[in-house]
C-alpha positions as CSV (number, residue, x, y, z in Angstrom):
1,M,19.5,-33.6,-13.4
2,E,17.1,-32.1,-15.8
3,S,19.2,-30.6,-19.2
4,N,18.7,-27.4,-18.3
5,Y,18.8,-28.0,-14.9
6,S,22.9,-26.5,-12.7
7,R,23.9,-27.8,-9.7
8,L,24.2,-25.0,-7.2
9,G,27.0,-26.0,-5.3
10,D,29.1,-25.0,-8.7
11,L,27.9,-21.3,-9.0
12,I,28.8,-20.1,-5.5
13,V,31.1,-20.3,-2.6
14,E,31.4,-20.8,1.0
15,T,31.6,-17.4,2.9
16,G,31.1,-15.6,6.2
17,P,34.2,-15.3,8.3
18,K,34.1,-15.1,11.9
19,N,34.0,-11.2,12.7
20,S,38.2,-11.6,14.8
21,E,38.7,-8.1,14.6
22,N,35.4,-6.8,16.5
23,E,34.4,-4.4,13.4
24,I,31.3,-5.1,12.6
25,T,28.5,-4.6,15.8
26,L,25.2,-4.5,14.3
27,L,23.9,-8.4,14.8
28,Q,21.2,-10.1,13.2
29,G,19.1,-13.1,13.0
30,I,16.7,-14.2,9.9
31,S,13.3,-15.5,9.4
32,N,11.4,-17.9,8.1
33,N,10.0,-15.3,5.6
34,K,13.0,-14.8,4.2
35,H,14.2,-11.5,5.5
36,F,16.7,-10.2,8.1
37,Q,15.7,-8.9,11.8
38,K,17.0,-8.0,14.8
39,A,18.3,-10.9,16.4
40,K,16.2,-12.7,19.6
41,T,19.7,-13.0,20.7
42,N,20.1,-10.6,23.8
43,T,23.6,-8.9,23.1
44,V,24.4,-7.8,26.7
45,G,28.2,-9.8,27.4
46,I,28.3,-11.5,24.0
47,K,31.4,-11.5,22.8
48,L,30.4,-10.8,18.7
49,E,34.3,-12.3,17.7
50,T,33.0,-15.7,17.0
51,Y,30.0,-14.7,14.8
52,R,30.1,-14.6,11.1
53,I,30.2,-11.8,9.3
54,V,27.8,-11.0,5.9
55,R,28.3,-8.5,3.0
56,T,26.3,-7.1,1.2
57,N,24.6,-9.1,-1.9
58,E,25.6,-12.6,0.1
59,F,22.9,-14.5,1.4
60,A,22.6,-16.6,5.0
61,F,20.9,-19.1,6.1
62,N,20.3,-20.8,9.7
63,R,20.3,-24.4,9.1
64,A,18.3,-25.8,11.7
65,T,14.9,-26.3,9.9
66,T,13.5,-28.1,13.2
67,R,9.9,-26.0,14.1
68,N,10.5,-23.6,11.7
69,G,7.3,-23.5,10.6
70,E,8.1,-25.9,7.3
71,K,10.3,-23.3,6.2
72,I,13.9,-22.6,5.9
73,S,14.8,-18.8,7.1
74,I,17.3,-17.3,4.3
75,A,17.9,-14.5,2.8
76,R,19.9,-12.0,0.7
77,R,21.2,-9.0,2.6
78,K,20.5,-6.1,1.1
79,G,21.4,-4.0,4.4
80,E,25.2,-3.0,5.5
81,D,27.3,-5.4,6.3
82,C,26.2,-7.6,9.8
83,V,27.2,-10.1,12.1
84,V,25.2,-13.7,12.3
85,S,24.9,-17.1,14.4
86,P,28.3,-18.7,14.8
87,S,25.6,-21.9,13.2
88,Y,25.2,-19.7,10.1
89,R,26.1,-21.3,7.1
90,I,26.9,-18.0,4.6
91,F,27.6,-18.0,0.8
92,K,28.0,-15.5,-2.3
93,I,27.7,-16.1,-6.2
94,K,30.6,-17.0,-8.2
95,D,29.7,-15.1,-11.4
96,E,27.1,-12.1,-11.1
97,T,27.3,-12.8,-15.4
98,L,26.2,-16.3,-14.8
99,L,23.2,-16.1,-11.7
100,N,22.1,-13.3,-11.2
101,S,21.3,-12.4,-6.9
102,E,17.9,-11.7,-7.1
103,Y,16.6,-14.7,-9.3
104,L,18.1,-16.9,-6.9
105,E,16.9,-16.0,-4.4
106,M,13.3,-15.6,-6.0
107,W,14.2,-19.6,-6.2
108,F,14.6,-19.5,-2.2
109,K,10.4,-18.1,-2.0
110,R,9.4,-21.0,-3.5
111,P,7.1,-23.1,-1.4
112,A,8.9,-26.1,-3.2
113,F,12.4,-24.8,-2.2
114,D,11.5,-24.8,1.6
115,R,9.5,-28.0,1.0
116,Y,12.8,-29.6,-0.7
117,A,15.2,-28.4,1.8
118,R,12.9,-29.5,4.9
119,F,13.0,-33.5,3.1
120,R,16.9,-33.0,2.5
121,S,16.5,-32.1,6.0
122,H,19.3,-34.8,8.2
123,G,19.3,-35.3,12.1
124,S,16.6,-36.8,14.7
125,A,15.8,-34.6,17.6
126,H,16.7,-31.6,15.7
127,E,17.2,-31.5,11.7
128,F,19.7,-30.1,9.4
129,F,20.1,-28.3,6.0
130,D,24.0,-27.8,5.6
131,Y,25.8,-26.4,2.9
132,D,26.4,-29.4,2.1
133,E,22.5,-30.2,1.1
134,M,22.2,-26.7,-0.1
135,S,24.9,-26.9,-2.4
136,E,23.5,-30.2,-4.7
137,V,20.3,-27.9,-4.9
138,E,19.3,-28.1,-8.1
139,L,17.6,-24.9,-10.3
140,P,17.1,-23.2,-13.7
141,V,19.4,-20.9,-15.4
142,P,19.0,-19.5,-18.3
143,S,20.7,-16.3,-19.7
144,L,21.5,-13.4,-17.5
145,E,18.5,-11.3,-20.2
146,K,16.2,-13.7,-19.2
147,Q,16.6,-13.8,-15.4
148,Q,16.9,-10.2,-15.4
149,E,13.5,-10.0,-16.8
150,I,12.4,-12.6,-14.8
151,V,13.0,-10.8,-11.8
152,A,11.6,-7.1,-13.1
153,D,8.5,-8.9,-13.1
154,Y,8.3,-10.6,-10.1
155,N,10.0,-6.7,-8.3
156,A,7.2,-4.7,-10.4
157,V,4.3,-7.0,-8.5
158,Q,6.3,-6.7,-5.8
159,D,6.7,-2.9,-5.8
160,R,2.7,-2.9,-6.5
161,I,2.4,-4.4,-3.0
162,R,4.5,-2.4,-1.5
163,I,2.4,0.7,-2.7
164,N,-0.7,-0.2,-1.6
165,E,0.7,-1.3,1.5
166,Q,2.5,2.6,2.2
167,L,-1.5,3.9,1.2
168,N,-3.0,1.7,3.7
169,T,-0.8,2.6,6.3
170,A,-1.0,6.3,5.9
171,L,-5.0,6.0,6.1
172,E,-5.6,4.0,8.3
173,E,-3.3,6.9,10.2
174,T,-5.5,9.4,8.6
175,A,-8.8,7.5,10.8
176,Q,-7.2,6.9,13.8
177,A,-5.9,11.2,13.8
178,L,-9.2,11.6,12.7
179,Y,-11.0,10.0,16.0
180,K,-8.4,12.1,18.3
181,H,-9.4,15.1,16.6
182,W,-13.1,14.8,17.0
183,F,-13.7,12.4,20.3
184,V,-10.2,13.2,22.5
185,D,-9.2,16.4,21.7
186,F,-12.8,17.8,20.4
187,Q,-11.9,19.3,17.9
188,F,-15.3,18.1,15.5
189,P,-16.6,20.8,13.7
190,V,-18.8,22.8,15.4
191,K,-21.6,23.0,12.3
192,Y,-22.0,19.9,13.5
193,A,-23.0,20.2,17.2
194,N,-27.0,20.4,16.6
195,S,-27.0,20.3,12.1
196,S,-28.6,16.9,11.4
197,T,-27.9,17.1,7.4
198,I,-24.4,17.6,4.8
199,T,-24.3,20.6,3.7
200,S,-21.6,22.0,0.9
201,S,-22.5,26.2,0.6
202,P,-18.9,27.8,1.3
203,L,-20.2,29.3,4.3
204,E,-20.3,25.9,5.9
205,R,-17.5,25.3,4.5
206,T,-15.4,27.4,5.9
207,E,-17.8,26.2,9.3
208,E,-16.5,22.8,9.0
209,R,-12.7,24.2,9.7
210,L,-13.9,25.3,12.9
211,G,-13.4,22.7,16.1
212,Y,-16.1,22.6,18.4
213,K,-13.6,23.8,22.1
214,S,-11.2,26.1,20.4
215,S,-14.1,27.8,19.4
216,G,-15.8,27.8,22.8
217,G,-19.0,24.9,22.6
218,A,-20.5,24.1,25.7
219,M,-18.0,21.7,28.0
220,V,-19.6,20.2,31.2
221,Y,-17.6,18.9,33.6
222,N,-17.7,13.9,33.9
223,E,-16.7,13.1,37.2
224,E,-16.5,9.1,36.0
225,L,-13.8,10.9,33.1
226,D,-12.4,13.7,35.5
227,M,-12.3,15.4,32.2
228,E,-15.0,18.1,29.8
229,I,-16.3,16.2,27.7
230,P,-18.8,18.3,24.7
231,L,-23.0,19.1,26.9
232,G,-24.9,16.8,25.7
233,W,-22.2,13.6,25.3
234,E,-22.6,11.4,28.2
235,V,-20.5,8.1,29.8
236,V,-21.7,4.4,28.8
237,S,-20.7,1.1,29.3
238,F,-19.0,-0.8,25.8
239,L,-21.6,-2.9,25.5
240,D,-24.1,0.1,25.8
241,E,-22.8,1.2,22.3
242,L,-22.1,-2.0,20.4
243,N,-23.3,-5.4,20.4
244,I,-21.9,-7.9,21.3
245,N,-22.2,-11.5,19.8
246,G,-19.5,-14.7,20.3
247,G,-19.1,-18.1,18.1
248,G,-18.4,-21.7,17.8
249,T,-16.4,-23.9,15.7
250,P,-18.2,-26.9,14.3
251,K,-16.6,-30.4,15.2
252,T,-12.6,-30.4,13.6
253,T,-13.4,-34.4,13.1
254,N,-16.0,-34.3,10.8
255,P,-14.7,-33.4,6.5
256,D,-18.4,-32.0,5.5
257,F,-18.3,-29.2,8.3
258,W,-14.2,-28.2,7.1
259,N,-13.3,-27.0,3.0
260,G,-16.1,-24.7,2.0
261,S,-16.5,-21.2,1.1
262,I,-16.8,-19.5,3.5
263,P,-14.2,-17.3,5.8
264,F,-13.9,-18.6,9.2
265,F,-12.8,-15.6,11.9
266,T,-10.0,-16.7,14.7
267,P,-6.9,-15.2,16.5
268,K,-4.7,-16.3,13.9
269,D,-6.8,-14.3,10.5
270,V,-5.3,-10.9,12.2
271,G,-3.8,-9.1,10.0
272,K,-1.7,-5.5,9.8
273,S,-4.3,-3.6,7.6
274,F,-7.8,-2.8,9.5
275,F,-9.6,-5.3,6.9
276,T,-9.7,-9.4,7.7
277,I,-11.0,-10.4,3.5
278,N,-9.4,-14.3,4.3
279,T,-9.0,-16.8,6.8
280,E,-6.7,-19.9,7.2
281,K,-10.2,-22.1,7.4
282,Y,-13.9,-21.7,5.7
283,L,-16.1,-24.1,6.7
284,T,-19.4,-24.7,4.4
285,E,-22.7,-23.9,4.4
286,E,-23.3,-27.9,6.9
287,G,-20.6,-26.6,9.0
288,L,-22.0,-23.2,9.5
289,E,-25.5,-24.8,10.4
290,N,-23.5,-27.5,12.8
291,C,-21.7,-24.8,15.4
292,S,-22.6,-21.9,17.1
293,S,-21.1,-18.6,15.2
294,K,-23.5,-17.4,12.6
295,L,-22.7,-15.6,9.7
296,Y,-21.7,-11.9,10.6
297,N,-21.9,-9.1,8.0
298,Q,-19.4,-7.8,6.4
299,N,-17.4,-5.2,8.6
300,T,-18.5,-5.9,11.9
301,I,-16.2,-5.8,14.2
302,F,-14.3,-8.9,15.1
303,I,-11.6,-8.4,19.0
304,T,-9.7,-11.1,20.2
305,A,-10.6,-12.4,23.1
306,R,-7.9,-15.6,23.7
307,G,-5.0,-16.3,22.2
308,T,-3.6,-12.6,20.8
309,V,-5.5,-10.8,23.6
310,G,-7.6,-7.4,22.1
311,A,-6.1,-7.6,18.8
312,I,-8.9,-6.2,16.3
313,S,-9.9,-6.7,13.0
314,I,-13.3,-6.2,10.8
315,S,-14.5,-8.1,8.5
316,G,-13.8,-7.8,4.6
317,R,-16.7,-10.0,3.5
318,D,-19.6,-12.1,5.2
319,M,-17.6,-14.6,7.3
320,A,-18.2,-16.3,10.5
321,M,-16.1,-17.0,14.2
322,N,-14.1,-19.2,16.3
323,Q,-15.2,-19.1,20.2
324,S,-11.7,-17.0,20.6
325,C,-12.9,-13.9,19.6
326,Y,-16.2,-11.4,20.1
327,A,-18.3,-10.0,17.1
328,F,-19.6,-6.1,17.6
329,I,-22.0,-4.3,16.2
330,D,-22.5,-1.0,16.7
331,K,-26.0,-0.6,17.6
332,D,-26.9,2.8,15.0
333,N,-25.0,0.5,12.5
334,L,-22.1,3.0,12.3
335,Q,-19.2,0.3,11.9
336,Y,-16.4,2.8,10.8
337,Y,-16.8,4.8,13.9
338,G,-17.3,1.5,15.7
339,H,-14.5,-0.1,15.0
340,Q,-12.0,3.0,15.7
341,S,-14.4,3.4,19.4
342,A,-13.4,-0.7,20.0
343,K,-9.4,0.0,19.4
344,F,-9.5,3.7,21.5
345,A,-11.2,1.9,24.2
346,I,-9.0,-1.8,23.6
347,D,-5.9,0.5,23.7
348,N,-6.8,2.2,27.0
349,L,-7.5,-1.4,28.5
350,K,-3.8,-2.1,27.4
351,R,-2.2,0.5,29.2
352,Q,-3.9,0.0,32.1
353,A,-3.1,-3.7,32.3
354,V,0.4,-2.9,31.8
355,G,2.4,-5.1,34.7
356,A,-1.2,-6.7,34.8
357,V,-2.1,-10.2,33.5
358,F,-4.1,-9.8,30.5
359,S,-4.7,-12.9,29.0
360,A,-7.9,-12.9,27.9
361,L,-11.3,-10.7,28.2
362,V,-14.6,-11.7,28.9
363,T,-17.8,-9.6,28.5
364,K,-17.3,-7.9,32.3
365,D,-14.0,-6.5,30.9
366,F,-16.3,-4.7,28.1
367,E,-19.0,-3.8,30.7
368,S,-16.5,-2.3,32.7
369,T,-14.7,-0.1,30.1
370,M,-16.4,3.6,30.1
371,I,-16.8,5.3,26.7
372,L,-18.2,8.5,25.6
373,K,-21.6,8.1,23.4
374,P,-21.0,11.5,21.0
375,S,-24.6,13.2,19.4
376,L,-25.7,10.5,16.9
377,N,-25.3,13.2,13.9
378,V,-21.7,13.8,15.4
379,K,-21.3,10.0,14.9
380,Q,-23.0,9.8,11.5
381,K,-21.2,12.6,10.3
382,F,-17.8,10.6,11.6
383,N,-19.1,8.1,9.8
384,H,-19.7,9.7,6.4
385,L,-16.4,10.9,6.5
386,L,-14.6,7.8,6.9
387,E,-16.8,5.3,4.5
388,P,-14.2,6.8,1.4
389,I,-11.3,5.9,3.7
390,Y,-12.1,2.4,4.5
391,S,-13.4,2.0,1.0
392,N,-10.0,2.7,-0.2
393,I,-8.3,0.6,2.1
394,L,-10.6,-2.4,1.4
395,N,-9.6,-1.8,-1.9
396,A,-6.0,-1.7,-2.1
397,Q,-5.5,-5.2,-0.1
398,I,-8.3,-6.7,-2.6
399,E,-5.8,-5.6,-5.1
400,N,-2.4,-7.1,-2.6
401,I,-4.7,-10.5,-2.1
402,K,-4.5,-10.6,-6.3
403,H,-1.3,-8.9,-6.6
404,R,0.6,-11.9,-4.2
405,E,-1.7,-14.5,-6.0
406,L,0.0,-13.2,-9.6
407,S,4.0,-13.2,-7.1
408,D,3.0,-17.2,-6.3
409,L,1.9,-17.0,-10.2
410,L,5.6,-16.2,-10.6
411,L,7.9,-17.6,-8.8
412,S,5.7,-21.0,-9.5
413,K,6.7,-20.8,-13.4
414,M,10.5,-20.5,-12.8
415,A,11.0,-23.8,-12.6
416,T,9.3,-24.2,-16.0
417,V,10.8,-21.4,-17.6
418,V,14.4,-21.5,-19.8
419,D,15.2,-18.2,-21.9
420,G,12.3,-17.7,-24.3
421,K,10.1,-20.8,-23.6
422,E,8.0,-22.4,-21.3
423,L,9.0,-26.4,-20.7
424,V,6.4,-28.5,-21.4
425,N,6.4,-32.1,-19.5
């Protein structure tokens, strides 16, 4: 043991009594992202008396480490008391004046800890990291003040990430609400029905607030949609509005094709936010030249065709793409409008597929999907309206990439910091 390290078993005590009185009914599981979540277990007919109680600020972990993404599922309970599987192990810190619970939680988030837990796991068909192995974990325990300082620095970065995520959620909801207002409710500004320029006089700003349909804008009945649409608009195939392109993968056995600087989009790279900026895999120039994908420009719309079918992302920078996706480019090069239009169309496809097999998307699915084709002027104005929204979303995502890199750095430095100095190896 290094001189500045302490044995965790000397600082914690095992807890987790059984829920024998059935006092707690909230059943939780733990993800390999280190947080509590709704348990996947079907609780119908399950007796929770045999499950273990986790109190607020206690730690719980799933001792099974096989097929868990090379991670150990462990988390600190921050919410109300809950119960977990009888196979989980629970413990708490003996003395919070010696070891801060948030500091310990940070230690468990380190990739090095996951590697340690996997290395120390035992078993044949199934491997386990049990409480005895947890007790043998060693970690640096500086003064409580230093621990709190480390936690405060880390939490400050996490707060910035959280704020950006909340901002992006609000901006994305705004973009989708605007699309519905303009192209579902037909309440786009009446002045855009015929005008081809963006103006900002007081009178025209008043007109911008007047919705086309509610202002008596001309509507015509469309048989295909069985509804009225604005005069001059059409109903066309999805592929009449967006050009479709494919992708490909170079030989995975050729190392000269991989680990370059060109992002390589696959269904695994679809995130929660609109943009994909970084990817799991990267190509070299040689790899790009030896696959059937071209280098797609920033703001290309990607739709996954296999695996996670119908997931949509928009490229945050130039990138290539594999054969499990399609790339779409709006024929008028209005990608933000195209992105919202594609999201709306795919959502409709998914709704129609309820109860049916939706295991893949092929070109004919897009050919047979009918969508509205607004006037070019309305499309242009809508795309212009979305430009600052998408720009802010992209910037916030880029900021969060940097924040997460800083978070990883703070976690890695825990192994070398004792009180006011860093150890020199």
